[in-house]
C-alpha positions, -999 to +999 in steps of 0.1 A: +647+058+495+612+042+496+609+007+483+575-005+470+572-040+464+543-058+444+539-095+435+523-104+402+511-139+398+530-152+429+528-150+465+553-124+479+571-143+505+593-125+532+625-141+517+616-125+482+607-090+499+641-093+520+662-101+488+645-073+468+651-048+496+686-058+499+696-056+462+676-022+454+687-003+487+724-013+475+719+011+447+720+041+472+758+039+472+760+048+433+735+075+436+722+089+467+692+109+453+671+082+446+635+091+458+614+061+453+619+025+439+587+004+425+594-032+420+572-057+405+581-092+407+562-123+396+556-147+367+552-135+332+525-160+323+510-194+333+513-210+299+549-212+287+561-244+270+595-239+284+586-238+321+578-209+342+593-176+332+597-149+361+597-113+355+612-084+375+604-047+367+617-018+384+611+018+381+633+042+399+622+078+406+653+099+404+655+138+399+652+146+361+643+114+345+629+081+359+648+050+352+630+017+343+642-019+340+625-053+331+642-085+328+627-121+322+646-151+337+639-188+345+648-181+381+632-151+399+664-145+420+685-142+390+660-116+373+664-096+405+703-096+401+701-087+366+679-057+373+701-043+397+733-048+377+714-029+348+703-001+372+736+002+387+750+010+353+722+032+344+727+051+377+763+057+371+756+071+335+727+093+350+751+106+376+776+116+349+750+134+329+737+153+359+773+164+366+780+176+330+746+192+328+756+211+362+788+220+347+773+235+315+749+254+335+777+270+357+796+276+324+769+295+309+766+316+341+802+324+341+802+334+304+771+358+308+789+378+336+804+412+326+837+423+341+844+458+343+881+468+346+889+503+359+920+519+346 
């Protein structure tokens, strides 16, 4: 899986990059057909009354549909953790749906076959 990390409004440090790569690459154990992950981390805006709000967005390119998640938090690392947890559950659902779709397709092929019995 390729991981593309972009910073928005903040400097992308080595520590942030390593943390994102570690968390996102861990998603491979739930679904091994992930093609690419595009991650955007940064500040949502400069003018919040409640302090800095960090955002983490991730788009996973998988066969079938792409999965997208976006989370806001006061702590950037907490936002990254929430993205990982959310995408883990979405990948598990996607895997089950793909498996059910494959079963349904195989069933259609089986039902379409004609069997000829010789007496």
